[in-house]
C-alpha positions in Angstrom: -7.7 7.5 1.4 -8.6 10.5 3.6 -12.0 11.8 4.2 -14.0 8.6 3.4 -14.3 7.0 6.8 -18.1 7.7 6.9 -18.9 6.0 3.6 -18.8 2.4 4.7 -21.6 0.0 4.3 -23.8 -0.8 7.3 -26.7 -3.2 8.0 -30.2 -2.2 6.8 -32.0 -5.3 7.9 -34.5 -3.8 10.4 -37.8 -2.5 9.2 -39.2 0.1 9.5 -36.4 2.6 9.2 -36.3 6.3 9.9 -35.3 9.1 7.6 -33.6 12.1 8.8 -36.0 14.9 9.7 -37.4 16.8 6.7 -35.8 20.2 6.2 -35.3 22.9 3.6 -32.2 22.2 1.6 -32.0 24.1 -1.7 -29.2 22.9 -3.8 -27.7 26.2 -4.8 -26.1 24.6 -7.8 -25.0 26.7 -10.7 -23.1 26.2 -14.0 -19.3 26.0 -14.0 -17.3 29.2 -13.5 -14.0 30.6 -14.7 -11.2 31.7 -12.5 -9.5 35.0 -13.2 -6.3 33.5 -12.0 -6.3 30.4 -14.1 -7.4 28.6 -17.2 -11.0 29.0 -18.3 -13.4 26.4 -17.0 -14.1 25.0 -20.5 -10.6 25.4 -21.7 -7.8 22.9 -21.8 -5.7 21.4 -19.1 -2.1 21.0 -20.0 -0.1 18.2 -18.2 3.4 18.6 -17.0 4.4 16.3 -19.9 2.8 18.5 -22.5 -0.3 16.4 -23.2 -3.8 17.9 -23.3 -6.9 16.6 -21.6 -10.3 17.9 -22.7 -12.3 19.6 -19.9 -14.6 18.1 -17.3 -17.9 17.1 -18.8 -16.3 16.9 -22.3 -14.2 13.9 -21.1 -15.4 10.7 -22.7 -13.8 8.5 -20.2 -15.9 9.4 -17.2 -17.1 7.6 -14.1 -19.9 5.5 -12.7 -20.6 2.4 -14.7 -24.1 2.6 -15.8 -24.7 -0.9 -16.5 -25.2 -3.2 -13.6 -25.9 -5.7 -16.4 -24.3 -9.1 -15.9 -20.8 -7.7 -15.7 -17.9 -10.0 -15.1 -16.1 -10.1 -11.8 -13.5 -7.5 -11.0 -9.8 -8.3 -11.7 -8.5 -11.1 -9.6 -6.7 -9.0 -7.0 -7.1 -9.1 -3.2 -6.9 -5.3 -3.1 -9.0 -3.4 -5.6 -7.6 -0.3 -7.3 -10.0 2.2 -8.8 -9.3 4.3 -11.8 -10.0 8.0 -11.8 -9.7 11.0 -14.2 -6.1 12.1 -13.8 -5.6 15.2 -11.8 -9.3 15.7 -10.9 -10.7 15.6 -7.4 -14.0 16.2 -5.7 -13.6 18.2 -2.5 -15.9 19.2 0.3 -15.2 22.5 2.2 -15.5 22.8 5.9 -18.3 24.9 7.3 -15.9 27.6 8.2 -14.2 27.7 4.8 -17.5 28.2 3.1 -17.8 31.6 4.8 -14.8 33.0 2.9 -14.3 33.8 -0.8 -14.3 30.2 -2.0 -12.2 30.8 -5.1 -9.6 32.7 -3.2 -9.1 30.0 -0.5 -9.1 27.2 -3.1 -5.9 28.8 -4.4 -4.4 27.2 -1.3 -4.9 23.8 -2.9 -2.6 24.5 -5.8 -5.4 23.9 -8.3 -5.7 25.1 -11.9 -9.5 24.8 -12.4 -12.6 24.7 -10.2 -16.1 23.6 -11.1 -19.1 24.0 -8.8 -20.8 20.7 -7.9 -23.1 22.0 -5.1 -22.3 25.5 -4.0 -24.6 25.5 -1.0 -23.0 22.3 0.4 -19.4 23.5 -0.5 -18.7 20.7 -3.0 -16.3 21.4 -5.9 -14.4 19.6 -8.6 -10.8 20.8 -8.7 -7.9 20.1 -11.1 -4.2 19.7 -10.2 -1.2 18.5 -12.1 -1.8 15.0 -13.6 1.9 14.2 -12.9 1.0 14.0 -9.2 0.1 10.7 -7.5 -3.5 11.0 -6.3 -2.6 9.9 -2.7 0.0 12.6 -2.4 -2.3 15.2 -3.9 -5.1 14.4 -1.5 -2.8 14.4 1.5 -1.4 17.8 0.4 -4.9 19.3 0.0 -6.2 17.9 3.3 -3.3 19.6 5.1 -4.8 23.0 4.1 -7.4 22.6 6.9 -10.2 23.9 4.7 -11.6 20.5 3.5 -13.8 17.9 5.1 -12.8 15.4 2.4 -11.0 15.1 -0.9 -11.4 12.1 -3.3 -10.5 11.3 -6.9 -13.1 11.9 -9.6 -13.5 8.1 -10.0 -13.7 6.2 -13.3 -15.9 3.2 -13.9 -16.7 1.2 -17.1 -19.8 -0.2 -18.5 -20.1 -3.8 -19.7 -22.1 -5.0 -22.7 -25.8 -5.9 -22.5 -27.1 -9.4 -22.3 -29.5 -9.6 -25.2 -32.0 -12.0 -26.7 -34.2 -11.4 -29.8 -36.7 -8.5 -29.7 -40.2 -9.3 -28.6 -42.5 -6.5 -27.6 -45.6 -8.5 -26.7 -47.0 -8.5 -23.2 -46.9 -12.3 -22.8 -43.1 -12.2 -22.7 -43.0 -9.9 -19.7 -42.6 -12.6 -17.1 -41.6 -10.0 -14.6 -45.1 -8.5 -14.7 -46.9 -11.9 -15.0 -45.1 -15.2 -14.8 -47.3 -17.9 -16.4 -44.4 -20.3 -16.8 -42.8 -18.7 -19.9 -39.7 -20.5 -21.1 -36.3 -18.9 -20.5 -33.6 -18.5 -23.1 -32.5 -22.0 -22.4 -35.9 -23.5 -22.9 -36.6 -24.0 -19.1 -40.1 -23.1 -17.8 -40.5 -20.4 -15.3 -42.6 -20.8 -12.1 -46.0 -19.3 -12.2 -46.5 -16.2 -10.0 -42.7 -15.9 -9.5 -42.9 -12.3 -10.7 -43.3 -8.7 -9.3 -47.0 -9.1 -8.6 -47.7 -6.3 -11.0 -50.5 -7.9 -13.0 -52.5 -8.5 -9.8 -51.7 -5.0 -8.6 -53.2 -3.5 -11.7 -56.6 -4.7 -10.6 -56.3 -2.1 -7.8 -54.5 0.8 -9.5 -52.6 1.4 -12.7 -50.6 4.4 -11.3 -51.0 8.1 -11.3 -49.6 10.9 -13.4 -49.1 12.9 -10.2 -46.2 10.6 -9.3 -42.9 11.7 -10.9 -40.0 9.2 -11.1 -36.5 10.5 -11.8 -34.4 8.0 -13.9 -30.8 8.9 -13.2 -29.0 7.1 -16.1 -27.9 7.5 -19.7 -31.0 9.6 -20.4 -34.5 8.7 -21.6 -35.9 8.6 -25.1 -39.0 10.7 -24.3 -40.1 10.4 -27.9 -40.5 6.7 -27.7 -44.1 5.7 -28.6 -44.5 3.8 -25.4 -43.0 6.5 -23.2 -43.8 9.9 -24.7 -47.2 10.1 -23.0 -45.6 9.5 -19.7 -42.6 11.9 -20.2 -42.4 14.5 -17.5 -42.8 18.1 -18.8 -41.6 21.2 -17.0 -44.4 23.5 -18.1 -42.5 26.7 -17.0 -39.6 25.8 -19.4 -41.8 24.5 -22.1 -43.9 27.7 -22.2 -41.0 30.0 -21.4 -38.3 31.7 -23.3 -35.7 29.5 -25.0 -32.3 30.0 -23.4 -33.7 31.4 -20.2 -34.0 29.7 -16.8 -37.8 30.3 -16.6 -38.4 28.4 -13.4 -35.4 29.7 -11.6 -34.0 26.3 -10.6 -30.5 27.0 -12.0 -31.0 25.1 -15.2 -32.0 26.3 -18.7 -34.6 24.7 -20.8 -34.8 21.5 -18.7 -38.2 20.6 -20.2 -37.9 16.8 -19.7 -35.1 16.8 -17.2 -31.4 17.6 -17.5 -28.2 16.3 -19.2 -25.2 16.7 -16.9 -23.0 14.7 -19.2 -23.2 17.5 -21.8 -24.4 20.3 -19.5 -27.6 21.1 -21.4 -31.4 20.8 -20.9 -31.9 17.8 -23.1 -31.7 14.4 -21.4 -32.2 12.4 -24.6 -30.8 8.9 -24.3 -27.9 8.0 -26.6 -27.3 4.5 -25.3 -30.6 2.5 -24.6 -29.9 1.7 -21.0 -31.9 4.6 -19.4 -34.8 4.1 -21.8 -34.9 0.4 -21.0 -35.1 1.1 -17.3 -37.8 3.8 -17.9 -40.0 1.4 -19.8 -40.1 -1.1 -17.0 -41.0 1.6 -14.6 -43.7 3.4 -16.6 -44.2 2.4 -20.2 -47.8 3.4 -21.0 -50.3 0.7 -20.4 -53.4 -0.3 -22.3 -52.4 1.7 -25.4 -52.0 -1.2 -27.9 -48.2 -0.6 -28.2 -45.2 -2.7 -27.2 -44.7 -3.3 -23.5 -46.2 -2.0 -20.2 -44.5 -0.6 -17.1 -45.2 -1.5 -13.5 -46.9 1.9 -13.1 -48.8 2.7 -16.4 -49.3 6.4 -15.7 -46.4 7.6 -13.7 -44.3 10.4 -15.2 -40.6 9.9 -16.1 -38.0 12.6 -15.5 -34.8 12.0 -17.4 -31.6 12.9 -15.5 -28.6 12.1 -17.6 -25.1 11.9 -16.3 -23.9 8.8 -18.1 -22.6 9.3 -21.7 -23.4 7.2 -24.7 -20.6 4.9 -23.8 -22.2 4.2 -20.5 -20.0 6.1 -18.1 -20.1 9.3 -16.2 -18.2 11.2 -13.5 -18.7 11.3 -9.7 -19.1 15.1 -9.9 -21.9 14.8 -12.4 -23.6 12.0 -10.4 -23.7 14.3 -7.4 -25.1 17.1 -9.5 -27.8 14.7 -10.8 -28.9 13.5 -7.3 -29.0 17.1 -6.1 -31.1 18.1 -9.2 -33.6 15.4 -8.2 -33.6 16.6 -4.6 -34.7 20.1 -5.5 -37.1 18.8 -8.3 -40.8 17.8 -8.1 -39.8 14.1 -8.5 -40.9 11.9 -5.6 -37.8 9.6 -5.8 -35.1 8.3 -8.1 -34.3 5.0 -9.8 -30.6 4.3 -10.1 -29.4 1.3 -12.2 -25.7 2.2 -12.1 -22.8 1.9 -9.7 -19.2 1.1 -9.0 -16.1 2.4 -7.3 -15.2 2.8 -3.6 -17.1 4.7 -0.9 -17.4 8.4 -1.8 -18.3 11.0 0.9 -19.5 13.4 -1.8 -21.9 10.7 -3.1 -23.1 9.6 0.3 -23.9 13.2 1.4 -25.8 13.8 -1.8 -28.0 10.7 -1.2 -28.5 11.8 2.4 -29.6 15.3 1.2 -32.2 13.5 -0.9 -33.3 11.5 2.2 -33.7 14.7 4.2 -36.3 15.8 1.6 -38.0 12.5 2.0 -36.9 11.1 -1.4 -36.1 7.4 -1.8 -33.1 6.2 -3.7 -33.8 2.9 -5.4 -30.4 1.3 -6.3 -29.1 -1.8 -8.1 -27.1 -4.1 -5.8 -24.5 -4.9 -8.5 -23.5 -7.6 -10.9 -20.3 -9.0 -9.6 -21.9 -12.0 -7.9 -20.4 -10.9 -4.6 -21.7 -10.5 -1.1 -22.3 -6.8 -0.4 -22.1 -7.5 3.3 -18.4 -8.1 3.0 -17.6 -6.4 -0.4 -19.8 -3.3 -0.6 -21.1 -2.1 -4.0 -21.8 1.6 -4.2 -24.1 3.5 -4.2 -26.4 0.6 -3.1 -24.3 -0.2 0.0 -24.3 3.2 1.7 -26.1 3.0 5.0 -28.5 5.7 4.2 -32.1 5.0 5.3 -33.6 6.2 2.0 -31.9 3.6 -0.1 -33.6 0.4 -1.3 -31.0 -2.0 -2.5 -32.2 -4.5 -5.2 -30.9 -7.9 -6.2 -32.0 -9.8 -9.3 -33.8 -13.1 -9.6 -34.7 -15.3 -12.6 -38.1 -16.6 -13.6 -37.6 -19.6 -11.4 -37.0 -17.6 -8.3 -33.2 -18.2 -8.0 -30.7 -15.4 -7.5 -29.4 -14.4 -10.9 -25.9 -15.8 -11.3 -24.5 -12.3 -11.8 -26.4 -10.6 -9.0 -24.8 -9.3 -5.8 -26.5 -10.2 -2.6 -26.3 -9.5 1.1 -28.3 -10.7 4.1 -28.0 -7.3 5.9 -27.2 -4.8 3.1 -29.4 -5.9 0.2 -33.0 -5.3 0.9 -35.1 -7.2 -1.7 -35.0 -9.0 -5.0 -36.9 -8.5 -8.2 -37.1 -9.9 -11.8 -33.8 -9.1 -13.6 -33.1 -11.8 -16.2 -34.3 -11.6 -19.8 -36.4 -8.5 -19.2 -38.0 -7.0 -22.3 -38.4 -3.2 -22.3 -38.2 -0.1 -24.5 -35.1 1.0 -26.4 -34.1 3.8 -28.8 -35.9 3.9 -32.2 -39.3 2.9 -30.8 -38.5 -0.8 -30.3 -37.9 -3.2 -27.5 -35.2 -5.6 -26.4 -34.3 -8.0 -23.7 -31.6 -7.2 -21.2 -30.4 -8.8 -17.9 -28.9 -7.3 -14.8 -29.7 -5.8 -11.5 -30.2 -2.7 -13.7 -33.4 -4.4 -14.8 -34.5 -5.5 -11.3 -34.2 -2.0 -9.9 -36.9 -0.4 -12.1 -39.4 -3.1 -11.1 -39.0 -1.9 -7.5 -39.1 1.8 -8.7 -42.3 1.1 -10.5 -43.7 -0.5 -7.3 -42.8 2.6 -5.3 -44.7 4.7 -7.9 -47.7 2.4 -7.8 -48.0 2.4 -4.0 -47.7 6.2 -4.0 -50.5 6.5 -6.5 -52.9 4.5 -4.2 -51.6 6.2 -1.0 -50.8 9.7 -2.2 -50.2 11.0 1.3 -47.7 8.4 2.3 -44.0 9.4 2.7 -41.1 7.6 1.1 -40.3 6.1 4.5 -43.8 4.6 4.7 -43.6 3.2 1.2 -40.2 1.6 1.7 -41.4 0.0 4.9 -44.5 -1.4 3.2 -42.7 -2.8 0.2 -40.1 -4.5 2.3 -42.5 -5.8 4.9 -44.7 -7.4 2.2 -41.9 -9.1 0.2 -43.0 -12.5 -0.9 -41.1 -15.2 1.0 -38.7 -17.1 -1.3 -36.7 -19.9 0.2 -34.2 -19.7 -2.7 -33.0 -16.3 -1.6 -33.9 -16.3 2.1 -30.2 -16.1 3.0 -29.3 -13.6 0.3 -31.5 -10.5 1.0 -32.7 -8.9 4.2 -36.4 -9.4 3.6 -35.8 -13.1 2.6 -38.1 -12.6 -0.4 -38.8 -10.8 -3.7 -40.9 -7.9 -4.7 -44.7 -8.3 -4.5 -46.3 -5.0 -5.4 -49.8 -6.4 -5.0 -49.0 -7.3 -1.4 -47.6 -3.8 -0.9 -50.9 -2.4 -2.0 -53.0 -4.7 0.2 -50.7 -5.0 3.2 -51.1 -8.8 3.2 -48.0 -11.0 2.7 -48.7 -13.8 0.3 -47.3 -17.3 0.6 -44.3 -18.5 -1.3 -45.0 -20.0 -4.7 -42.4 -22.7 -4.2 -42.0 -25.2 -1.3 -39.6 -24.4 1.5 -37.0 -27.2 1.6 -36.5 -26.6 5.3 -40.0 -28.1 5.9 -39.3 -31.3 3.8 -37.8 -34.6 4.8 -34.0 -34.3 5.1 -31.5 -37.0 4.1 -27.8 -36.6 5.1 -25.3 -36.2 2.3 -21.6 -35.6 2.8 -19.9 -34.1 -0.3 -17.1 -31.6 -0.1 -14.3 -30.2 -2.0 -11.9 -28.0 -0.1 -8.7 -26.2 -1.1 -9.2 -27.0 -4.8 -6.6 -26.6 -7.4 -6.6 -24.4 -10.5 -7.8 -25.8 -13.9 -9.6 -28.6 -12.0 -12.8 -30.5 -12.8 -14.6 -33.0 -10.6 -18.0 -34.6 -10.8 -20.0 -35.8 -7.7 -22.9 -38.2 -8.1 -26.1 -38.0 -5.9 -28.1 -41.2 -6.0 -31.2 -41.5 -3.8 -33.8 -44.3 -3.4 -36.4 -44.8 -6.1 -39.2 -43.3 -4.0 -37.8 -39.8 -4.2 -39.6 -37.7 -6.9 -37.5 -34.6 -6.5 -34.8 -33.2 -4.2 -33.0 -30.0 -3.2 -29.3 -30.0 -2.5 -28.2 -28.1 0.6 -24.8 -26.3 0.5 -23.7 -25.5 4.0 -20.9 -23.4 2.4 -19.8 -22.2 -1.0 -16.6 -20.2 -1.3 -15.4 -20.0 -4.9 -14.1 -17.3 -7.2 -17.2 -15.5 -8.4 -18.1 -16.4 -12.0 -14.8 -18.1 -12.7 -15.0 -21.2 -10.5 -18.4 -22.8 -10.7 -20.6 -25.7 -9.4 -23.2 -26.9 -12.0 -26.1 -28.8 -10.6 -27.5 -31.4 -13.1 -30.3 -33.9 -13.0 -30.1 -37.5 -14.0 -30.4 -36.7 -17.7 -27.6 -34.1 -17.4 -30.0 -31.2 -17.8 -28.6 -28.0 -16.1 -30.6 -27.0 -13.0 -28.5 -24.3 -11.6 -24.9 -22.8 -11.7 -23.5 -21.7 -8.4 -20.4 -19.4 -7.8 -19.1 -16.9 -5.2 -19.6 -17.0 -1.5 -22.7 -18.1 0.3 -23.9 -20.2 3.2 -27.1 -22.2 3.8 -28.1 -22.4 0.2 -30.7 -24.8 -1.2 -30.6 -25.5 -5.0 -33.6 -25.5 -7.3 -35.5 -28.7 -7.4 -33.8 -31.6 -9.2 -36.5 -33.9 -10.7 -36.1 -37.6 -10.0 -33.8 -39.4 -7.6 -30.4 -38.9 -9.4 -28.3 -35.8 -9.9 -24.7 -34.6 -10.3 -22.6 -31.7 -9.1 -19.8 -30.7 -11.6 -17.1 -28.4 -10.2 -14.8 -26.5 -12.5 -12.1 -24.0 -11.7 -10.1 -21.7 -13.9 -6.4 -21.0 -14.1 -6.2 -19.2 -10.7 -7.4 -20.2 -7.2 -9.3 -17.7 -5.1 -11.7 -19.8 -3.0 -11.9 -22.5 -0.3 -14.4 -24.8 -2.0 -17.8 -26.1 -1.0 -19.6 -28.5 1.4 -22.9 -30.3 1.0 -24.4 -31.8 4.1 -27.9 -32.9 3.2 -30.7 -33.0 0.6 -34.4 -32.2 1.1 -36.7 -34.7 -0.6 -40.2 -35.0 -1.9 -41.5 -38.6 -2.3 
């Protein structure tokens, strides 16, 4: 596809990192316009085959999968194909083209409708015949010479939540304080394998001066545990209804804005955004429900995802630009999907030029982002913090994407209890849940160091990640979030032993070029003096989530399930001197197998 060559993933493993220089960059965004030579902007688009398609933000089948929540792997194809809204394209004008009458020159593109995405930056959403193939349409538009890029208005789909029974009590919030709480399978967690939040609260509980924009499905700003921390645009609250009182281009945006429905009410109609908001800044010490990492930060709701959990590329760009021109310090982004988008990348870079961090979920396809980028987390923009998910035992969540150079840090993301619609709480899992832990940490650090820039805060959070040998080869920092260490500047020791420092015993177990619908068990039997051991996989290359290696102890208790591609991985501890590896493949083969070369033992 044309115009996307600058959107590839790149390494972000060196710390600190620089932003672009700070500069004025007002968005210039306005509402959609009508063309006097075409159909009205909010009218109907008629296909060459006589079918009708409801206009832009009215479409229910729109882009960017909200829920990086334990989604299954992509279809089993070597080459991915991405759906898009038929006939819709996001285009970026050249610098020269922006000096002319935009709507006149866009006639050259043979389009029927045009909607402004960011007028100052020359970004527009255009509509052509849905009978055209997108590749041909893009090639034709690029020939005009007036575009820097053209790309489909991509479609992505949300998956269902992973849920466990409601429990709003603080003791279940292992991500805030892990005291060994049992997981949903009855396995105990590891004490202190958490975000470090409970220790950090001894230093600060956050500040109402810090505003966090949650770009998502909206936020229930009436929730009893969120309403006190809901951001309020005083100019709009005390202004005239139906009037843009603060002159930012948006009417009645009292608590944020809803780009999915093009109105000033970002009320959640899904749960996802509200759940994320609660982990960031549910009010603390109020005798209600849960508590966020930052008790007092303000939450700005920026909705571009519909109640079904999807939203368009065009509206995602508008949302990011809204935050860029707003008083929010940074944004939390628990959504993603699709290929590289130049429009998206440039919007994130514009935020970076204003010093605004973009905390993003790494993805839930169990894949390596170094080789299979997941956007927006994989853009090589310095203001992005890409977040993987760990469970309460410190292992990479079985759904979480990872990447030694492109994923920055891990945070709690399995069985996370937080706020939902209707005033209650629920437990969800996903990198969507890990991301707001890091967002809350950014807010907490900003509250203690109000003069720090986003660049300084990112550097501190990544530099003080708590070492975790279970994910040392999976994220750039080699560790997980420790907000207490970020506040003190002192890295704390790992809470689990490093198998690399233990006695090593050679083991040679491998399964290469495996068949479909295949199961094989491998026994590991060590001498009786071994009290526990860790299995070292030199290489794992299986089809993510479909072909698995289950690690069992001598009593057939499940220790860990491995899948996907990774190298140099130690398992969780297997108690005793006996264990098993059980390999299972499904009806297709998309991997090379695995190789075990040693075990680390404690006697």
